N, C-alpha and C positions, 0 to 999 in steps of 0.2 A: 593154744595158740594165737587162734583165729581170736579169742573172748579178748586177750590180751592187748591186740590191735586195735579190736574195738572200741576197748574203753581209753585207750592215749587217742582216737582221735575224737571222743565226746570230752575229752578234757583239753584239747586243744581249739576244738570249735567252743566252748565254756568259756574259755579265755580272750578267746579273740571277740567275742558275746560283750565280752566285761569291759576290756578297752573300750569298747565304742561305745556304751550306752552308757559308761559310768563318768565319763566327762559333761556330758547332755545331762545326766541327772543332776550332776554337782553346778554347773552352770543355770539351771532351771532355777535350784533352790536359791543361789545368790540373788538370782534377778529376781524372784517374788520377795525379797526383801525391801529392794528399793520401790520405793512409791511412785507412781504417775507423775508426781509432782517435781521429786527428785532425778528420775528420768528425762524430764525436759529442760532441766537445770542443767543436768550432767552434761545431755546432748551439746546446749548450747553454749556450757563454759568450753568444752572441748572444740566446737567450730571457732571459736571468736579467740583462741588462743594465738598468739604474733608469736612467731617464731625469728627471734634478732638475736643475731652474733655476737652483741657487744653488751657484757653486764649484767646476763639476766639473771633471775633469784626467785625462788621458790617461797614465798612467804604467805603465814595462815593467822589467822587470830582464832587463838583457843578459847574459846564459849564453856562458862563458869556456871550457869545461870540455869537451872533445870529444865523451867517451863519457857519453851521458843514459844512467840507470837507468829513471826515470820523470818524467813530467813533470806537476806538477800546473798548472792554473790555477786564482787564488782571487778571489774578486770582493768587493771591500771597500767593507761600508756607509758611507754618507756619515757616520752618527753614529759609527762609530770614527776617534780623533782622530791615533793613534802608525800611521804606517808598516810594517806588517811586513814584511822584509825575511829571509831565509836563503839563504846562500852557502855552497860546500865553504872560500873564505877567507875569510869570514867579515867581508865587505866594510862599511863604515857605510852608514846612509841615503843621505848624499850622493853615494855610487856607485850610485846608480840610476840609469838612462841607458835611451832609448829605443830599442826593436828596430826595426829597418829593414829585417828579413828577411822573408821569404814570405809566413808567416803573418799578421804585419800589413799587408803589402800587402794581402793575401785580407780581412780584416778593415775595410779602408779601401775597397775594392771593393764589399764587400755590402753593409755600411752605408750607403755611396753620401750623400757629406755627412752624417754623424752630429753630425759637431763644430759648434757655430753660435757667434758671439760671445756668446750666452746660453746656451746647453746643451754640454754634454761629457760625453760617457759615461764613469764611472770604471772602467777596467780594469785591476788588477795581476798580472802574471804572476808567478807566483814558480815556480822550479823547485831541488827538493829531491834534491841532488848526494853520493853520497856512494860511497866508494871501496870501502864493506863492502856485498855484493849483498843480507846479511840485518838491514840497519840500517833500526831503525824509523824511523816519522815521529816529531815530537816534539810532547807534547800540546798545545802552542799552534797548531801545523799542523793537527790533528785536529779542533780546535777551529772555527779558519777555514774547514776546507774543509765543515764542516756549516752546511745550507741554511739553517737559521734563523734569525735576525735575533740578535745580541747585546744586551743591555741589560744595562748593570750595573746591579746594585741602589740604589734608593734611599736618602738618606740620612733619618734620622729628620727632620730640619729639613724637607726636600723631601717626605717624606709628609703631613707638618702642611698643608706648605701648599699641595699638593694637595686636602687633605680643606676646609681649609677654601674654598678658589674650587668645589670640589662643592656646599658649603653655597650661596655666593653665586650662584649661577648667576642667581638671579631677583632679586638686588639692582637690576640697573639698568632690570627691570620696575616693581619698587616705585617706584623715585625718578622714572619718568617718569609713572606714575598721579599722586603725592603732587602734583608741580609742575603736573598738569592740575586737581585739584581747588583748589590754591592759586590758578590763575586765573582758575577760574570763582566763586570767593570774591570778588575782587577786582573780578570783571563782576557780580556780583549787587550788588555798592557800587555802582555807577557807576550816575547818574542816566539814568533812561529817555529815551532819544532821544540820549546823550551822543554825539559822534561824533569826539569828539576823537583825535589821530593815538595816541596813548597805548594809548586803549581799541581804535582799528581794528586795532594793532599785536598787543595781544594777543589779541584773537580771533582774527585769521589764526595767531600761534602756537600758540593753544591746538587749530586745527583740523588744522592740520598734526602737531601731536604725537599727536594722537588717530589720527589716519589711521599713524601710524608706529607705530606700537605694538599697533593694533588690536586682538586677543585674544588676544595673545602672554602667555603664562603663562611663560616660560622667555626669559632674554638671549638665547640662539641663535638664537630664533624674530624677533628685531627685526631691523628691515632697516637697511642700512647705513647709510642716510644719520638714524640716531636719534640718534646723539652729537652731529654739528652740528645738529640741530632743536631737543635737549635746551640746548645752550648757547647756541642765539637763545633760547629760552623762558627762560632764566636772567637775560639779558641783559633783557629784556623786563620781567619779574618785578623787578627793579633797577629799573629805569626806572619803574614804577608805584607799586612800596613809598615812593617822593621824594615822589610826589603823594597818595595813599592811608596816610598814618599813624595814620589815626587807631585803632591797636591794638585797642580795646575793643569797638568797630564789627566789627572783622574776628572778633577769638574769639569775640563773639555770633554771628556769620553761620555760625561754622564749627559750631558748637555747634546751631543749628539744621538745618545740614546733615545731621550726625549724628545728630540725632533723627529726621528724615527718612529718613534710611539705614534706623535699626532698625526704624522705625516698616513701611518697605515689606519688609523681610526677615521678621519676623512674618507679616506678610499672606502673602508667597511661602510660609512655612514652614505655614502653617494651611492655605493653598491645596492643599500638596502632601500633608496629612497628608487633608483632605478627599477628594483623589483616587484615594490608596492605599486608602480608605475604600470607594470607588465600585467600584474594580477589584477588590476583594475580595468583594464581594456580587455582580459580574456574571461569569456563566457565559460562559467563551470558548466561541468561536466553534468550534475543535475538538472542544471537547466535545458543544456543540450538534450537531454534524453527528454526532457519532459516535452520539449518543443517539438520535438522529432514524430513521439509517440501521439501527440495533439493531431501534426499537420498530416501522418498516415491515417486515423479514424475521420480527420476532415474531410477526404477525396473517397471514402465509402458514404459518406451520407448522399441522399438522393437533393436532387433541385431547389426542392421549396425550402427543405429545413435551411439551406445556403442563404434565400434569397431572406430570409427572417431577419437578418441583423443587417442590414442593406436598406431595410426601409427609411423614410427620411423624416423627420420629426423636427420641423421648423417654428412650432408652437412658440411667439415670440414673450408668450404669457408666463411659461413654465421657467426653471430654473435650469440653465443651462451650462454644464461644465465637459470641458477637453481637456484630453492629455494624450502626448505625443508620444510613443513608445514603441519600441520593439523587444520589451521584454514580459512574457504572458505572467509570470509571478507578479512583477510590480503591480502591471497593468489590476488586476484582480486587487491585488490591496487595497490601491487606489481607490476602485471601483465602492470596493466592499467597506471601507472605513467611510468616506461619505456617504452610501445610503444607511449604516450604519447610524451616526451620527448625527441624520436628521431627523427634525421635527415631523416632518411631513414628507416622507418618499416618493409619494406619490405624483408631485410635482416636478419631481430632477428628470431632468434626460442626461444622461451620459455618453459624451460621442468619444470615442478612443480612434485614434487615425495613426495607422503603422503601416506599413511599406509591403509588397508584395510577397517578398521570402517570409514575414511572420504573420500576415493577415490571417493563412488557414490555422494556425496553433492558437491565436488568441479569438480569432473567431469559435473554434470547436469548442476552446474552455469553457467561454459563455453558453454556449448551447446546453452542455453539459450541466452548467451549474445557473441555470437560469433564476435571476432575482424578480418576482414579482412585484416587489414593492416598487420598484424604481423602470422606468426605459432606458436599455443601453443600446446605442448605434454603432457599429464596427464598419471603419472608414479605411480605404488604400488610397494613401496619397498619389501611388503611381496612376491610377485611375483618373486621377482630377489632372483639369487642363487650367492649371490656377500657377504653377511654376513655370518658370521661362525653360526653352528647350534648351539651353546650354548650362542650366543652372548646375548639373552635376559635372561638367568641365570645369568652370569658373570655383568651385569648391574644393576640388582636386589640387587644382594652384595655389591654394594655402599652406600646403606644402607641410602639415600637420602628420606628428606621430602618432598621434590619437585618432582613430575613425570617429568616435563619436563627435567629435569638433566639426567634422568635416560632411555629417552626415546632413540626408535633406532633412529628416524628421528636425532636428534641432534649428535650421532654419525656416520651416514650414508655420513656424508661429507668425512669421511677419506677413501671413495672407492669410489672415484670421478671416477678414471682411469677403474674402474672395470664396474662402472655403463654404463660408457659412452667411449665403447673402440674406438671407430671412430674418436673421438677429439684429437686434439691436444694444445686447449686454451679452458678456460671456466670460468665465470665469477658466482661468486658464492654472494646470495644474503640470510641475513635472512629475515624473512619474516616480521620484524618490520622496513623494510624503507623506503622510500618512493624516489623516483628517479625524478631529479627537471632539469637535463641538459641530453644534450647528450654526449654518454658515446663510441663512435664510436674510439674515441683515444685512448682506452687501448689497442684495437685489435694494432696499431703500435707498442705498447712499447716495448723496448729494456729490454729483463727480465735479460740479463746481467747472464746467466746459473743458475738466482736464479729460487725457485719453484713458490712460492706467494709473490704479490703484494698484503702492505697493510699499513693501516696509523700509525704510530709509535702514542703508550700512554706511552712513558716512561717519560714525560715531568713533572715536582712535581707542576710549576706554570699553567698546562692545566687542565682543569674540565674534559678530559677525563683520567687522571693519573691514570695507574694500575702498581703495583710493584708484582715481582715474589713471594715476600714471604707473599703477601696478599692472594696467592691462593696455597705456596709450602709449605710443611713442611721442612725449613731448617735446624733444629733441627735433624733434621734425618743424622746419618754421611753417608750415601750413598748420599743421595743430598747435601750435603755441600761439599763432595769432587769433585762431578762432576758439579756443577750448582754454578752460579753466581748469587746473589739476587738482584744486581743492574743490571743485561742483562736487553736491551730494550725490552718493551713487545711492543705488537702489538695487531688491533681490528680486530674481526672478524665481517661479515656485509655483507660489500663489498668487495671480494675478488678476484684477478685475479691469475688465477691458469698456469702454465705452465702442462698440462698433459703429456705431451712425457718426460719431465727432471722427473717429479714426477715417470713415471714408470721406468724411466734409472735408478733411484737411488734404488728404490724400497722402498720409505718412508710411504707403508702403512705394511711393516711387523716391524717397528720401530714405527710405533702407535701401534701396538698389543702387541709388547713386554712391550713400556710404560705403557700401559692400565692392562694386567696380572700382572704385577707389584704393579699398584694401587690398585688392589682388595684384593693381598693375604698382603699389608700394606699401613695403612696411611699416603701416603707421599702426598696429594694433595684434594683439594676441589673436590666432584663428580662435572661432566659437562666434558664438551669436551674441555673447554678453555687453561687449564693449561696442559691439553696433547697437545695440538695442537701447544702452543709456545714451548715444548719439543720436538716435532715431526720435527717439523721444523726449528729447531734451526740452526740459520746460514745460513738458505734458504727464507731468506725474503727480500724483494727490498723496501724499504721506496717509499710510496706514496707522493703527497702531500695531506694538510692537506684538501682542498677543496672538493677532493674525496670522502670523508666520516666525516663528523660532527656526533660524537657521543654524547652522553647526554643528549637526551631529554625526556627519558623514568626516568628521576630521578632530583632533585633541583639541575642542576650541573653549572647555571646559563650561558649556551652557551648565545653569543652576536645574537642578530637580525641580524647584518649582515653579521656574518658567516654560520647564518643557510639560509640567502639570496640568497647568493656565492655558497652555494656548492651543488656538483653534485651530492650528496646521502646524505641523513642524516638518522641518526638511533637513533632509540626511545628504546636504550639499558638501561636496570631496569626495575624494576616491574611496573614501571606505564605507562603501554602500552597505545596509544591511542583510542582502545577499550573499554578500562575500565572504569568505573566510575571514581576512581583512577586515572585515565590520568591527566596530567597537561593542562589546559585551554591554555597557551598561547603558546602550542606547539600543539596542539592539528589541529588547521586550517591548517598546513600545510598537515597534513592526512584526512580531512574530504572533501577536495575540490577534492579528485580522491577517492570517496563514491559515488554509485549511493544512495540515499535517497528518492527517487521519486519510485525506481522499488517496484515492487504489492509484491515482499513475504518479502522484507525489513518494507513494509509500515505493513503486515498484523503481525509481529515479533515484533512490534513497536521498530523498530530500528529505531533511529535519533538523529541528530549532538546534 
């Protein structure tokens, strides 16, 4: 009995081993019969098979020649209508037959039910047979062997049709929204509490169509149910038009809806402008963080390092630049771009004038990031005895909602001869400029007895156009008698000042006279621009436009070629490059001068 059980166990184990190893031996023998070239072609054919559900068929060419010189398998794209064939005997296409050899069998076994009733792979085998061993493939064979899809060129009429389809990609969306507006007009004409069947149906169709269109702006974004719901809406509108046939009443209602939409658009536009102004007046969180960190670091320094940037540099033989600012990052860009663009940075002295609140942070920035190529001096306008004692109170009387316009830094530029008594010439920068070229030629410019050199902004076809009556109230009799509304205006931002001639004509007193007059009477807008035009009236020397290209702080349409060729670019307007509302296409000229890798900028999350 034990011997019988032992034999039964051996038999079962033998059958199990046979069932495991027999398939392996069988497959290995099959694979040995396939050459390496056949394996590569077979894998390539299987990987290139395209599964398409529409009208796919398996075709092959039976080769009757005994000696094959080279075998090529060509996969036909579904879009190629003619069947390409080529044999040594030039058989026509109707001579194509199915191959029943080993390779076709291997393909069917490996594919494992590739063919279904709805889907069959298109595989066309073509063998090029030639009696001459050096015969080359025809141009058609080479083209078909290429793996890229062949697309015949479009005819002119087809191109026009495609362009029209691309242009009309949102026509269906517009039509749906028009139907919704029309339905709402009919519903508004219905009496309150009207629950008739046609009104109920119209309400249902309106809600369905609104859900179907959603926030779509293109036809491709519409749901699949949109055409059916549009047809249902059209039918409902046809029914309701038979009931509400009072065309004048409907026209009046549509006019009222149009007027209401225009009022809403104007209100939204006004609100957007207000928010833009508010964003321009607000200090970004990152800049506030940077200023606070630098201020904290500044008060930990010893006295000697604090006095380093307060030394006096009044050598008139050097190139002196000045910027009035309370923005540490903007100051850094102006200084860095000026020094980087200069041919002889060693002759540059840069004076940064700020107020008491921002003096520590700006000083600390230039202590941490010294530039040995040039000299930088930081000045505190509140420590100078040049401004009148009641100047701050007079500025507050201008009642401007923008604190930048009534800032002492904005008006301190009119005291340049008093701030720098030992200098004869100086170049004034606004803190929203970027220097792109060497400016040393300005110092050899003949001023011809004028006090200020600037770029004109009085050409109407220019993006930087400004007229006198935009900022000055010419309805006032005193202004109308003394000023010309068509007088040429010019841009602050990059100006060359002859301080010696300024002192000789005592133009600071002229500024104070106009400033006091503007405080007492509403003659011009707040800020220093209109007062500057009046103070230096007849004292402006026009510079070439490339010295100062303005308009990058608003949508002015400045050409890229003008920006690239400019010596200085000016972000005048409210869309400053350090704000989120800055214009992206102009920001890059400013960003290249910002050290975004600096640890303080990284900690305050300031990035481009």
